[in-house]
C-alpha positions as CSV (number, residue, x, y, z in Angstrom):
1,M,10.2,14.7,23.0
2,N,11.0,17.7,20.8
3,L,9.8,16.4,17.4
4,D,8.4,19.8,16.1
5,L,4.9,18.1,15.8
6,T,2.1,19.5,13.7
7,Y,-0.7,18.2,15.9
8,S,-1.0,17.8,19.8
9,A,0.7,14.6,20.9
10,D,-2.4,14.5,23.4
11,L,-4.7,13.9,20.5
12,Y,-2.4,12.4,17.5
13,R,0.2,9.9,18.6
14,P,3.7,10.5,17.2
15,N,4.4,7.7,14.9
16,V,7.0,6.7,12.3
17,G,6.1,4.9,9.1
18,L,8.6,2.8,7.1
19,C,8.4,2.7,3.3
20,V,10.9,-0.1,2.6
21,V,11.6,-0.7,-1.1
22,N,13.6,-3.3,-3.1
23,E,15.8,-2.8,-6.1
24,A,12.6,-2.9,-8.4
25,R,11.1,-0.2,-6.2
26,Q,8.5,-2.6,-4.9
27,I,7.3,-1.9,-1.3
28,L,7.5,-4.4,1.7
29,S,4.1,-5.1,2.8
30,A,2.5,-7.4,5.2
31,K,-0.9,-8.5,6.5
32,R,-2.0,-7.2,9.9
33,T,-3.1,-9.5,12.9
34,G,-5.8,-8.3,15.4
35,K,-7.6,-5.2,14.4
36,F,-7.9,-5.0,10.6
37,A,-6.8,-8.5,10.2
38,G,-5.8,-9.5,6.6
39,M,-5.3,-5.8,5.4
40,F,-1.9,-5.1,4.1
41,Q,0.2,-2.3,5.3
42,M,3.7,-1.1,5.7
43,P,5.7,-1.2,9.0
44,Q,5.0,1.5,11.4
45,G,4.9,2.3,15.1
46,G,5.1,5.0,17.9
47,I,8.0,7.3,18.6
48,D,9.0,6.7,22.2
49,E,10.0,9.5,24.7
50,N,13.4,11.0,24.0
51,E,13.5,9.2,20.6
52,D,14.3,11.0,17.3
53,V,12.5,9.9,14.2
54,L,15.3,7.8,12.7
55,T,16.1,6.1,16.0
56,A,12.4,5.1,16.2
57,A,12.4,4.1,12.5
58,Y,15.2,1.5,12.9
59,R,13.7,0.3,16.3
60,E,10.3,-0.3,14.7
61,L,11.9,-1.8,11.6
62,W,13.7,-4.4,13.8
63,E,10.6,-4.9,16.1
64,E,8.1,-5.3,13.2
65,T,10.2,-7.1,10.5
66,G,13.4,-8.4,12.2
67,I,15.4,-6.4,9.6
68,E,18.5,-4.9,11.0
69,Q,19.5,-1.3,10.2
70,A,22.8,-2.4,8.8
71,A,20.9,-4.4,6.2
72,T,19.1,-1.1,4.9
73,R,20.2,2.0,3.1
74,Y,18.6,5.3,4.2
75,Q,17.0,7.1,1.0
76,A,14.8,9.9,2.4
77,M,12.4,11.4,4.9
78,L,9.1,13.2,4.0
79,G,9.3,16.8,5.2
80,G,6.0,17.2,7.3
81,W,3.8,15.2,9.5
82,L,0.9,13.3,7.9
83,A,-2.0,12.6,10.2
84,Y,-5.1,10.3,10.2
85,D,-8.0,9.7,12.6
86,Y,-8.7,6.3,13.8
87,P,-11.7,4.7,12.1
88,N,-15.1,5.2,13.7
89,G,-13.7,8.2,15.6
90,L,-12.9,5.9,18.7
91,P,-10.0,6.8,20.7
92,S,-7.1,4.4,21.3
93,E,-6.4,2.8,24.6
94,R,-4.0,5.7,25.3
95,G,-6.7,8.2,24.5
96,H,-5.4,9.4,21.1
97,I,-7.8,10.1,18.2
98,G,-5.4,9.3,15.6
99,Q,-1.6,9.3,14.6
100,Q,0.7,11.8,13.2
101,Q,3.5,10.2,11.1
102,K,7.0,10.8,9.8
103,W,7.7,8.6,6.9
104,V,11.2,7.2,6.1
105,L,12.2,5.6,2.8
106,L,14.7,2.7,3.2
107,S,16.1,0.4,0.6
108,Y,16.5,-3.2,1.3
109,D,17.4,-6.1,-0.9
110,G,17.6,-9.0,1.7
111,A,15.2,-11.8,2.3
112,L,11.6,-11.3,3.3
113,P,10.9,-11.3,7.0
114,V,9.4,-14.5,8.5
115,S,6.8,-13.3,11.1
116,E,7.1,-16.5,13.2
117,K,10.7,-15.4,14.0
118,I,9.5,-12.0,15.4
119,P,8.3,-11.9,19.0
120,H,4.8,-10.5,19.4
121,H,4.5,-9.9,15.6
122,E,1.7,-7.6,14.4
123,L,2.3,-8.3,10.7
124,H,2.6,-11.5,8.8
125,S,2.7,-12.8,5.2
126,F,5.4,-10.3,4.1
127,C,5.7,-9.7,0.3
128,W,6.8,-7.2,-2.2
129,M,4.2,-5.2,-4.0
130,P,3.9,-2.2,-6.3
131,A,2.5,1.0,-4.7
132,Q,-0.8,0.8,-6.8
133,E,-1.4,-2.8,-5.6
134,L,-0.9,-1.9,-1.9
135,L,-3.2,1.0,-2.3
136,G,-5.9,-1.6,-3.3
137,K,-5.2,-3.9,-0.4
138,C,-4.8,-1.5,2.6
139,A,-7.3,-0.3,5.1
140,D,-9.5,2.5,3.8
141,F,-8.3,5.0,6.5
142,R,-4.7,4.4,5.5
143,R,-5.1,5.0,1.7
144,P,-4.8,8.8,1.7
145,I,-1.6,8.7,3.7
146,Y,-0.2,6.0,1.6
147,E,-1.0,8.1,-1.4
148,Q,0.8,11.0,-0.1
149,V,3.8,8.8,1.0
150,F,4.1,7.2,-2.5
151,E,3.9,10.5,-4.3
152,G,6.4,12.1,-2.2
153,F,8.7,9.2,-2.6
154,G,8.0,9.1,-6.3
155,L,6.8,5.6,-6.2
156,L,3.4,6.0,-8.0
157,S,5.1,6.5,-11.4
158,C,7.3,3.4,-11.0
159,K,6.8,0.7,-13.5
160,N,7.3,-2.0,-10.9
161,A,6.0,-5.6,-11.8
162,R,5.4,-8.1,-9.1
163,S,8.1,-10.8,-8.8
């Protein structure tokens, strides 16, 4: 994996985050299952060995939402890696203390995903929400990253009402 990482891959798992927006610039959000159940988040996931960021992004989009690459439009990618530590300083099963993420902005105007149709789904109750609302409904440890993502993609200044 040659991703020009900012942090050691032994400590911070390489990960891709997906900020998927609709025409009103609302963000595709969903509740988590398992750890942090009920907290909203955007789709994300690990970058596999020999994968580039965009390949991982589209694979994770499909795995977490069932949305196909062809149904989206690539908009942008944030330049640097954003990192966070796992809550309570506890390492993951793989021994990482956190994640370093590249964030990709995609537009999508299709139907909301239905979690029951996604095998091994980690997310459910998909909905569209404005950036500010998602900041209030995500896990505390994700909030600083989400603020940087929304600022970087120009989503905090959007006047996006809930539909």
